[in-house]
C-alpha positions as CSV (number, residue, x, y, z in Angstrom):
1,X,19.1,-9.9,79.7
2,X,21.5,-12.1,77.7
3,X,24.1,-10.7,75.3
4,X,22.3,-12.2,72.3
5,X,19.0,-10.5,73.4
6,X,20.8,-7.2,73.8
7,X,22.4,-7.5,70.4
8,X,19.1,-8.4,68.8
9,X,17.4,-5.3,70.4
10,X,20.3,-3.0,69.2
11,X,20.0,-4.4,65.7
12,X,16.2,-3.7,65.7
13,X,16.7,-0.2,66.9
14,X,19.3,0.4,64.1
15,X,16.9,-0.8,61.5
16,X,14.2,1.5,62.8
17,X,16.6,4.5,62.8
18,X,17.6,3.7,59.2
19,X,13.9,3.5,58.2
20,X,13.1,6.8,59.8
21,X,16.1,8.4,58.2
22,X,14.7,7.7,54.8
23,X,11.4,9.5,55.3
24,X,11.2,12.8,57.3
25,X,8.9,12.7,60.2
26,X,7.9,16.3,59.8
27,X,7.9,18.0,56.4
28,X,5.8,20.7,54.8
29,X,3.2,20.9,57.5
30,X,2.3,17.3,58.1
31,X,3.5,14.9,60.8
32,X,3.9,11.2,60.9
33,X,4.6,9.3,64.1
34,X,5.4,5.6,64.3
35,X,5.6,3.4,67.4
36,X,6.6,-0.2,67.5
37,X,5.7,-2.7,70.2
38,X,7.9,-5.7,69.8
39,X,6.3,-7.6,72.7
40,X,2.8,-7.2,71.1
41,X,4.1,-7.3,67.5
42,X,2.2,-4.1,66.6
43,X,3.3,-1.1,64.6
44,X,1.2,2.1,65.1
45,X,1.2,4.9,62.6
46,X,-0.4,8.3,63.4
47,X,-0.5,11.0,60.7
48,X,-1.7,14.6,60.8
49,X,-2.5,17.0,58.0
50,X,-1.3,14.7,55.1
51,X,-2.6,15.4,51.7
52,X,-3.5,12.5,49.4
53,X,-0.2,12.9,47.6
54,X,1.7,12.8,50.9
55,X,-0.1,9.6,51.9
56,X,0.7,8.0,48.6
57,X,4.3,9.0,48.4
58,X,5.5,9.0,52.1
59,X,3.1,7.1,54.2
60,X,2.6,4.1,51.9
61,X,6.3,3.8,51.3
62,X,7.1,3.8,55.0
63,X,4.3,1.3,55.7
64,X,5.6,-1.0,52.9
65,X,9.1,-0.8,54.3
66,X,7.9,-1.7,57.8
67,X,5.8,-4.6,56.4
68,X,8.9,-6.0,54.6
69,X,10.9,-5.7,57.8
70,X,8.2,-7.2,60.1
71,X,5.8,-9.3,58.0
72,X,4.3,-10.9,61.1
73,X,3.4,-7.6,62.9
74,X,0.0,-6.0,62.8
75,X,0.0,-2.4,61.4
76,X,-2.5,0.1,62.6
77,X,-3.1,3.5,61.1
78,X,-4.7,6.7,62.4
79,X,-5.1,9.6,60.0
80,X,-6.1,13.0,61.5
């Protein structure tokens, strides 16, 4: 893997860590999991036990942030 490719991957990981740091992944009884496949250009969100308010305040903010970072990626959602 070239140095430029490694630098690009590290930069991507840093952006993800910054995005995750803004919104807690587990808080007040709900969970939200996000996985990103850069090869397939897909972002998967899985949430559990989120109230309507949690979805509006936390999930939608996180989804919007990822949409701004990766506008060409497909975002999938699973709410349990």
